[in-house]
One Martini backbone bead per residue (centre of mass of N, CA, C, O) as a GRO file, in nm:
protein
  365
    1UNK     BB    1   0.098   0.036   0.021
    2UNK     BB    2   0.019   0.372  -0.088
    3UNK     BB    3   0.073   0.735  -0.091
    4UNK     BB    4  -0.124   0.981  -0.267
    5UNK     BB    5  -0.038   1.313  -0.355
    6UNK     BB    6  -0.305   1.546  -0.471
    7UNK     BB    7  -0.381   1.855  -0.423
    8UNK     BB    8  -0.412   1.786  -0.100
    9UNK     BB    9  -0.484   1.480  -0.154
   10UNK     BB   10  -0.555   1.165  -0.015
   11UNK     BB   11  -0.445   0.845  -0.156
   12UNK     BB   12  -0.507   0.509  -0.134
   13UNK     BB   13  -0.282   0.269  -0.290
   14UNK     BB   14  -0.432  -0.039  -0.315
   15UNK     BB   15  -0.315  -0.231  -0.564
   16UNK     BB   16  -0.395  -0.529  -0.428
   17UNK     BB   17  -0.697  -0.416  -0.425
   18UNK     BB   18  -1.008  -0.405  -0.553
   19UNK     BB   19  -1.159  -0.185  -0.388
   20UNK     BB   20  -0.952   0.043  -0.446
   21UNK     BB   21  -0.971   0.028  -0.754
   22UNK     BB   22  -1.279   0.096  -0.775
   23UNK     BB   23  -1.251   0.395  -0.655
   24UNK     BB   24  -1.092   0.465  -0.940
   25UNK     BB   25  -1.302   0.604  -1.105
   26UNK     BB   26  -1.332   0.827  -1.366
   27UNK     BB   27  -1.593   1.001  -1.278
   28UNK     BB   28  -1.432   1.096  -0.995
   29UNK     BB   29  -1.232   1.245  -1.182
   30UNK     BB   30  -1.029   1.448  -1.303
   31UNK     BB   31  -0.838   1.495  -1.561
   32UNK     BB   32  -0.554   1.533  -1.424
   33UNK     BB   33  -0.594   1.333  -1.194
   34UNK     BB   34  -0.651   1.083  -1.366
   35UNK     BB   35  -0.383   1.072  -1.517
   36UNK     BB   36  -0.205   1.033  -1.262
   37UNK     BB   37  -0.338   0.766  -1.178
   38UNK     BB   38  -0.290   0.611  -1.432
   39UNK     BB   39   0.014   0.617  -1.415
   40UNK     BB   40   0.034   0.470  -1.145
   41UNK     BB   41  -0.107   0.217  -1.233
   42UNK     BB   42   0.074   0.149  -1.473
   43UNK     BB   43   0.340   0.127  -1.309
   44UNK     BB   44   0.243  -0.091  -1.100
   45UNK     BB   45   0.119  -0.324  -1.305
   46UNK     BB   46   0.422  -0.383  -1.428
   47UNK     BB   47   0.512  -0.542  -1.127
   48UNK     BB   48   0.329  -0.804  -1.041
   49UNK     BB   49   0.039  -0.783  -1.001
   50UNK     BB   50  -0.261  -0.873  -0.976
   51UNK     BB   51  -0.537  -0.951  -1.177
   52UNK     BB   52  -0.743  -0.738  -1.071
   53UNK     BB   53  -0.566  -0.490  -1.123
   54UNK     BB   54  -0.519  -0.540  -1.416
   55UNK     BB   55  -0.813  -0.513  -1.502
   56UNK     BB   56  -0.855  -0.227  -1.392
   57UNK     BB   57  -0.632  -0.102  -1.572
   58UNK     BB   58  -0.772  -0.163  -1.842
   59UNK     BB   59  -1.018   0.011  -1.790
   60UNK     BB   60  -0.867   0.286  -1.734
   61UNK     BB   61  -0.672   0.235  -2.003
   62UNK     BB   62  -0.864   0.277  -2.210
   63UNK     BB   63  -0.945   0.452  -2.486
   64UNK     BB   64  -1.220   0.563  -2.401
   65UNK     BB   65  -1.118   0.678  -2.133
   66UNK     BB   66  -0.884   0.854  -2.228
   67UNK     BB   67  -1.049   1.020  -2.458
   68UNK     BB   68  -1.265   1.162  -2.245
   69UNK     BB   69  -1.018   1.382  -2.132
   70UNK     BB   70  -0.850   1.446  -2.368
   71UNK     BB   71  -0.541   1.498  -2.326
   72UNK     BB   72  -0.262   1.319  -2.295
   73UNK     BB   73  -0.008   1.213  -2.129
   74UNK     BB   74   0.330   1.204  -2.195
   75UNK     BB   75   0.386   0.945  -2.006
   76UNK     BB   76   0.245   0.798  -2.207
   77UNK     BB   77   0.289   0.574  -2.430
   78UNK     BB   78   0.273   0.602  -2.764
   79UNK     BB   79   0.237   0.310  -2.858
   80UNK     BB   80   0.001   0.240  -2.675
   81UNK     BB   81  -0.189   0.450  -2.767
   82UNK     BB   82  -0.205   0.377  -3.070
   83UNK     BB   83  -0.296   0.080  -3.027
   84UNK     BB   84  -0.565   0.141  -2.875
   85UNK     BB   85  -0.696   0.324  -3.086
   86UNK     BB   86  -0.690   0.119  -3.321
   87UNK     BB   87  -0.855  -0.096  -3.181
   88UNK     BB   88  -1.110   0.074  -3.127
   89UNK     BB   89  -1.169   0.152  -3.425
   90UNK     BB   90  -1.210  -0.138  -3.524
   91UNK     BB   91  -1.447  -0.213  -3.337
   92UNK     BB   92  -1.636   0.012  -3.422
   93UNK     BB   93  -1.643  -0.053  -3.722
   94UNK     BB   94  -1.761  -0.336  -3.687
   95UNK     BB   95  -2.024  -0.257  -3.541
   96UNK     BB   96  -2.129  -0.063  -3.754
   97UNK     BB   97  -2.140  -0.267  -3.986
   98UNK     BB   98  -2.342  -0.457  -3.852
   99UNK     BB   99  -2.570  -0.253  -3.824
  100UNK     BB  100  -2.603  -0.190  -4.123
  101UNK     BB  101  -2.675  -0.478  -4.209
  102UNK     BB  102  -2.934  -0.495  -4.040
  103UNK     BB  103  -3.078  -0.251  -4.160
  104UNK     BB  104  -3.073  -0.342  -4.456
  105UNK     BB  105  -3.220  -0.614  -4.409
  106UNK     BB  106  -3.484  -0.482  -4.300
  107UNK     BB  107  -3.548  -0.310  -4.547
  108UNK     BB  108  -3.559  -0.537  -4.756
  109UNK     BB  109  -3.790  -0.690  -4.622
  110UNK     BB  110  -3.996  -0.458  -4.639
  111UNK     BB  111  -3.988  -0.432  -4.948
  112UNK     BB  112  -4.076  -0.721  -5.016
  113UNK     BB  113  -4.340  -0.707  -4.862
  114UNK     BB  114  -4.460  -0.475  -5.023
  115UNK     BB  115  -4.450  -0.599  -5.304
  116UNK     BB  116  -4.614  -0.843  -5.241
  117UNK     BB  117  -4.878  -0.690  -5.164
  118UNK     BB  118  -4.902  -0.537  -5.434
  119UNK     BB  119  -4.926  -0.795  -5.609
  120UNK     BB  120  -5.181  -0.908  -5.464
  121UNK     BB  121  -5.365  -0.660  -5.521
  122UNK     BB  122  -5.340  -0.683  -5.840
  123UNK     BB  123  -5.443  -0.996  -5.869
  124UNK     BB  124  -5.704  -0.939  -5.759
  125UNK     BB  125  -6.035  -0.930  -5.753
  126UNK     BB  126  -6.331  -0.782  -5.685
  127UNK     BB  127  -6.455  -1.028  -5.550
  128UNK     BB  128  -6.220  -1.082  -5.350
  129UNK     BB  129  -6.249  -0.812  -5.208
  130UNK     BB  130  -6.540  -0.855  -5.108
  131UNK     BB  131  -6.476  -1.110  -4.943
  132UNK     BB  132  -6.277  -0.975  -4.754
  133UNK     BB  133  -6.469  -0.760  -4.636
  134UNK     BB  134  -6.667  -0.961  -4.522
  135UNK     BB  135  -6.470  -1.107  -4.328
  136UNK     BB  136  -6.393  -0.855  -4.165
  137UNK     BB  137  -6.685  -0.788  -4.074
  138UNK     BB  138  -6.728  -1.056  -3.925
  139UNK     BB  139  -6.490  -1.045  -3.728
  140UNK     BB  140  -6.583  -0.786  -3.590
  141UNK     BB  141  -6.858  -0.892  -3.488
  142UNK     BB  142  -6.741  -1.125  -3.319
  143UNK     BB  143  -6.561  -0.958  -3.131
  144UNK     BB  144  -6.793  -0.786  -3.013
  145UNK     BB  145  -6.951  -1.023  -2.896
  146UNK     BB  146  -6.726  -1.132  -2.704
  147UNK     BB  147  -6.672  -0.868  -2.554
  148UNK     BB  148  -6.974  -0.845  -2.438
  149UNK     BB  149  -6.968  -1.088  -2.237
  150UNK     BB  150  -6.733  -0.928  -2.043
  151UNK     BB  151  -6.819  -0.627  -1.973
  152UNK     BB  152  -6.929  -0.705  -1.654
  153UNK     BB  153  -6.692  -0.828  -1.486
  154UNK     BB  154  -6.587  -0.597  -1.283
  155UNK     BB  155  -6.875  -0.588  -1.131
  156UNK     BB  156  -6.974  -0.903  -1.104
  157UNK     BB  157  -6.746  -1.118  -1.048
  158UNK     BB  158  -6.792  -1.306  -1.315
  159UNK     BB  159  -6.857  -1.559  -1.528
  160UNK     BB  160  -7.083  -1.559  -1.784
  161UNK     BB  161  -6.955  -1.780  -1.988
  162UNK     BB  162  -6.869  -2.063  -2.151
  163UNK     BB  163  -6.523  -2.034  -2.243
  164UNK     BB  164  -6.244  -1.917  -2.374
  165UNK     BB  165  -6.007  -1.797  -2.129
  166UNK     BB  166  -5.760  -1.524  -2.124
  167UNK     BB  167  -5.485  -1.419  -1.915
  168UNK     BB  168  -5.268  -1.137  -1.898
  169UNK     BB  169  -4.981  -1.103  -1.702
  170UNK     BB  170  -4.849  -0.756  -1.643
  171UNK     BB  171  -4.653  -0.749  -1.375
  172UNK     BB  172  -4.385  -0.766  -1.519
  173UNK     BB  173  -4.089  -0.643  -1.534
  174UNK     BB  174  -3.930  -0.423  -1.784
  175UNK     BB  175  -3.847  -0.313  -2.079
  176UNK     BB  176  -3.920  -0.130  -2.357
  177UNK     BB  177  -3.834  -0.346  -2.566
  178UNK     BB  178  -4.001  -0.585  -2.441
  179UNK     BB  179  -4.270  -0.445  -2.449
  180UNK     BB  180  -4.275  -0.422  -2.756
  181UNK     BB  181  -4.261  -0.728  -2.808
  182UNK     BB  182  -4.526  -0.791  -2.662
  183UNK     BB  183  -4.704  -0.621  -2.843
  184UNK     BB  184  -4.652  -0.792  -3.103
  185UNK     BB  185  -4.763  -1.058  -2.984
  186UNK     BB  186  -5.049  -0.950  -2.928
  187UNK     BB  187  -5.103  -0.881  -3.228
  188UNK     BB  188  -5.094  -1.168  -3.326
  189UNK     BB  189  -5.318  -1.272  -3.149
  190UNK     BB  190  -5.539  -1.089  -3.273
  191UNK     BB  191  -5.510  -1.213  -3.557
  192UNK     BB  192  -5.612  -1.497  -3.468
  193UNK     BB  193  -5.889  -1.410  -3.377
  194UNK     BB  194  -5.979  -1.302  -3.667
  195UNK     BB  195  -5.930  -1.607  -3.803
  196UNK     BB  196  -6.160  -1.738  -3.696
  197UNK     BB  197  -6.416  -1.968  -3.804
  198UNK     BB  198  -6.559  -1.910  -3.521
  199UNK     BB  199  -6.705  -1.759  -3.254
  200UNK     BB  200  -6.650  -1.998  -3.038
  201UNK     BB  201  -6.314  -1.971  -3.093
  202UNK     BB  202  -6.304  -1.706  -2.950
  203UNK     BB  203  -6.133  -1.555  -2.719
  204UNK     BB  204  -6.128  -1.416  -2.397
  205UNK     BB  205  -5.934  -1.135  -2.331
  206UNK     BB  206  -5.720  -1.041  -2.053
  207UNK     BB  207  -5.566  -0.744  -1.921
  208UNK     BB  208  -5.355  -0.730  -1.656
  209UNK     BB  209  -5.190  -0.484  -1.522
  210UNK     BB  210  -5.292  -0.230  -1.719
  211UNK     BB  211  -5.017  -0.020  -1.690
  212UNK     BB  212  -4.819   0.218  -1.806
  213UNK     BB  213  -4.563   0.125  -2.003
  214UNK     BB  214  -4.707  -0.121  -2.131
  215UNK     BB  215  -4.944   0.047  -2.264
  216UNK     BB  216  -4.768   0.220  -2.444
  217UNK     BB  217  -4.657  -0.014  -2.610
  218UNK     BB  218  -4.933  -0.116  -2.712
  219UNK     BB  219  -5.021   0.142  -2.852
  220UNK     BB  220  -4.790   0.141  -3.067
  221UNK     BB  221  -4.926  -0.158  -3.165
  222UNK     BB  222  -5.254  -0.111  -3.164
  223UNK     BB  223  -5.407  -0.165  -2.876
  224UNK     BB  224  -5.668   0.026  -2.887
  225UNK     BB  225  -5.820  -0.178  -3.113
  226UNK     BB  226  -5.852  -0.401  -2.917
  227UNK     BB  227  -6.061  -0.673  -2.811
  228UNK     BB  228  -5.950  -0.621  -2.499
  229UNK     BB  229  -5.946  -0.651  -2.172
  230UNK     BB  230  -5.886  -0.393  -1.925
  231UNK     BB  231  -5.683  -0.417  -1.617
  232UNK     BB  232  -5.541  -0.269  -1.335
  233UNK     BB  233  -5.570  -0.512  -1.197
  234UNK     BB  234  -5.530  -0.806  -1.076
  235UNK     BB  235  -5.601  -1.126  -1.160
  236UNK     BB  236  -5.697  -1.194  -0.854
  237UNK     BB  237  -5.921  -0.959  -0.865
  238UNK     BB  238  -6.079  -1.015  -1.126
  239UNK     BB  239  -6.049  -1.335  -1.023
  240UNK     BB  240  -6.134  -1.437  -0.708
  241UNK     BB  241  -6.183  -1.728  -0.811
  242UNK     BB  242  -5.926  -1.955  -0.792
  243UNK     BB  243  -6.061  -2.217  -0.914
  244UNK     BB  244  -6.061  -2.090  -1.216
  245UNK     BB  245  -5.756  -2.090  -1.211
  246UNK     BB  246  -5.481  -2.132  -1.460
  247UNK     BB  247  -5.134  -2.140  -1.448
  248UNK     BB  248  -4.910  -2.101  -1.704
  249UNK     BB  249  -4.615  -2.307  -1.668
  250UNK     BB  250  -4.306  -2.471  -1.727
  251UNK     BB  251  -4.263  -2.546  -1.398
  252UNK     BB  252  -4.481  -2.740  -1.388
  253UNK     BB  253  -4.587  -3.069  -1.295
  254UNK     BB  254  -4.847  -3.015  -1.457
  255UNK     BB  255  -5.060  -3.131  -1.702
  256UNK     BB  256  -5.248  -3.031  -1.967
  257UNK     BB  257  -5.522  -3.196  -2.078
  258UNK     BB  258  -5.768  -2.985  -2.069
  259UNK     BB  259  -6.023  -2.768  -2.188
  260UNK     BB  260  -6.191  -2.549  -1.970
  261UNK     BB  261  -6.457  -2.321  -2.004
  262UNK     BB  262  -6.462  -2.247  -1.680
  263UNK     BB  263  -6.179  -2.140  -1.715
  264UNK     BB  264  -5.878  -1.949  -1.647
  265UNK     BB  265  -5.603  -1.872  -1.846
  266UNK     BB  266  -5.277  -1.797  -1.743
  267UNK     BB  267  -5.039  -1.562  -1.874
  268UNK     BB  268  -4.731  -1.458  -1.883
  269UNK     BB  269  -4.578  -1.133  -1.950
  270UNK     BB  270  -4.326  -1.290  -2.103
  271UNK     BB  271  -4.054  -1.277  -2.281
  272UNK     BB  272  -3.893  -1.522  -2.468
  273UNK     BB  273  -3.596  -1.399  -2.425
  274UNK     BB  274  -3.680  -1.434  -2.119
  275UNK     BB  275  -3.557  -1.663  -1.877
  276UNK     BB  276  -3.753  -1.726  -1.580
  277UNK     BB  277  -3.712  -1.914  -1.328
  278UNK     BB  278  -4.010  -1.956  -1.148
  279UNK     BB  279  -4.172  -1.694  -1.172
  280UNK     BB  280  -4.468  -1.784  -1.227
  281UNK     BB  281  -4.484  -2.017  -1.022
  282UNK     BB  282  -4.444  -1.848  -0.766
  283UNK     BB  283  -4.685  -1.661  -0.798
  284UNK     BB  284  -4.904  -1.885  -0.797
  285UNK     BB  285  -4.823  -2.016  -0.520
  286UNK     BB  286  -4.865  -1.760  -0.339
  287UNK     BB  287  -5.194  -1.759  -0.438
  288UNK     BB  288  -5.315  -2.048  -0.469
  289UNK     BB  289  -5.270  -2.155  -0.777
  290UNK     BB  290  -5.316  -2.341  -1.031
  291UNK     BB  291  -5.103  -2.544  -1.233
  292UNK     BB  292  -4.962  -2.562  -1.573
  293UNK     BB  293  -4.853  -2.746  -1.866
  294UNK     BB  294  -4.754  -2.804  -2.174
  295UNK     BB  295  -4.718  -3.103  -2.383
  296UNK     BB  296  -4.425  -3.072  -2.523
  297UNK     BB  297  -4.233  -3.299  -2.436
  298UNK     BB  298  -4.425  -3.533  -2.522
  299UNK     BB  299  -4.443  -3.452  -2.823
  300UNK     BB  300  -4.127  -3.423  -2.896
  301UNK     BB  301  -4.036  -3.714  -2.816
  302UNK     BB  302  -4.170  -3.837  -3.089
  303UNK     BB  303  -3.940  -3.681  -3.288
  304UNK     BB  304  -3.691  -3.729  -3.134
  305UNK     BB  305  -3.393  -3.613  -3.018
  306UNK     BB  306  -3.382  -3.347  -3.178
  307UNK     BB  307  -3.660  -3.237  -3.104
  308UNK     BB  308  -3.625  -3.250  -2.795
  309UNK     BB  309  -3.376  -3.066  -2.768
  310UNK     BB  310  -3.488  -2.796  -2.945
  311UNK     BB  311  -3.818  -2.787  -2.828
  312UNK     BB  312  -3.906  -2.869  -2.534
  313UNK     BB  313  -3.738  -2.599  -2.393
  314UNK     BB  314  -3.870  -2.377  -2.519
  315UNK     BB  315  -3.962  -2.046  -2.554
  316UNK     BB  316  -4.271  -1.903  -2.562
  317UNK     BB  317  -4.483  -1.711  -2.698
  318UNK     BB  318  -4.777  -1.571  -2.646
  319UNK     BB  319  -4.911  -1.630  -2.925
  320UNK     BB  320  -4.843  -1.932  -2.922
  321UNK     BB  321  -5.015  -2.012  -2.676
  322UNK     BB  322  -5.278  -1.918  -2.787
  323UNK     BB  323  -5.281  -2.099  -3.036
  324UNK     BB  324  -5.279  -2.364  -2.883
  325UNK     BB  325  -5.549  -2.322  -2.730
  326UNK     BB  326  -5.727  -2.280  -2.976
  327UNK     BB  327  -5.670  -2.553  -3.113
  328UNK     BB  328  -5.752  -2.738  -2.882
  329UNK     BB  329  -6.047  -2.626  -2.859
  330UNK     BB  330  -6.125  -2.726  -3.148
  331UNK     BB  331  -6.005  -3.044  -3.160
  332UNK     BB  332  -5.938  -3.206  -2.894
  333UNK     BB  333  -5.613  -3.246  -2.959
  334UNK     BB  334  -5.280  -3.240  -2.908
  335UNK     BB  335  -5.146  -3.354  -3.158
  336UNK     BB  336  -5.305  -3.187  -3.369
  337UNK     BB  337  -5.242  -2.910  -3.253
  338UNK     BB  338  -4.927  -2.922  -3.256
  339UNK     BB  339  -4.899  -2.995  -3.555
  340UNK     BB  340  -5.022  -2.722  -3.654
  341UNK     BB  341  -4.814  -2.532  -3.503
  342UNK     BB  342  -4.572  -2.767  -3.565
  343UNK     BB  343  -4.490  -2.872  -3.867
  344UNK     BB  344  -4.179  -2.919  -3.866
  345UNK     BB  345  -4.169  -3.157  -3.662
  346UNK     BB  346  -4.341  -3.352  -3.833
  347UNK     BB  347  -4.168  -3.351  -4.094
  348UNK     BB  348  -3.925  -3.509  -3.982
  349UNK     BB  349  -4.079  -3.780  -3.984
  350UNK     BB  350  -4.151  -3.784  -4.290
  351UNK     BB  351  -3.828  -3.788  -4.367
  352UNK     BB  352  -3.709  -4.028  -4.165
  353UNK     BB  353  -3.723  -3.991  -3.858
  354UNK     BB  354  -3.647  -4.145  -3.583
  355UNK     BB  355  -3.635  -4.206  -3.245
  356UNK     BB  356  -3.309  -4.117  -3.253
  357UNK     BB  357  -3.272  -3.881  -3.483
  358UNK     BB  358  -3.220  -4.057  -3.745
  359UNK     BB  359  -3.181  -4.079  -4.071
  360UNK     BB  360  -3.260  -4.350  -4.251
  361UNK     BB  361  -3.133  -4.279  -4.524
  362UNK     BB  362  -2.848  -4.220  -4.411
  363UNK     BB  363  -2.803  -4.491  -4.243
  364UNK     BB  364  -2.796  -4.681  -4.504
  365UNK     BB  365  -2.507  -4.573  -4.625
   0.00000   0.00000   0.00000
């Protein structure tokens, strides 16, 4: 340990301790003071100090850190400075190039999608346009009918009629980007509701804890036009009869066998990119609500080892869970429902994939 005196201030330079090194963070030092400390750290860490101090020295001595304070001290070696600056410029250029590639790819995809839609619009006849308008009008009327069934739910505190009911629990905190992703998923789910072939197959969807930043994100994705019920209260307050609730969570030991139209199936508003182990399960257990999971593992285990490895433990988007529930409610068979939702998994078996996940055609060669 050594004592460093700078401008009348005493700094304990415990260069062998990580705690002291962490206190020497660049934002807490002035430009000239930080340069002096950097030189001291640089000189001391070149004489066999431990790895933690060396790591901290690399952070303080990085080009971004050094260049953020204006001119560098002449005591810093010129060759080291030039090498660090060149290295940083190369990394920044690589990141910027990758960003530009992603932006251009996204723009090209949007252009192709726009051209495809324009071509489709030009190719259809007036009769087909009229049929499309009639289907849209019918879907809108069906959605209004289903929405009206639960219009008095908040005041009557009871389920009005037996049908598929889904509650999206939006209580979980997240970032604005993940909220936006959740809004897109709910938008896809609303599109599935509009495409239902019969009015009795349209689920009644309730958004609970619908307030604050999450609702702003949903509004940006067109959420104000969705015929989904919005409740600022918790799902356990909107549906106080907990015997009606079944919280769907992948961590549940119970398998969802059937779709009961008298139950309300709760889906956690968690984005599929974020896997939070036991997050929704612990919330349901705290409130004494029954839990269940979709029989994905059992279904994909029939598709061979490859399908089981890559698909049985995957995180599902909210719209995909709603699609599975709607299909199961329609056909009343899990294999048929999951085969319709995941046609690629079933196609692997059709191409000759056996129980061990090996292509029989390849194995015979």
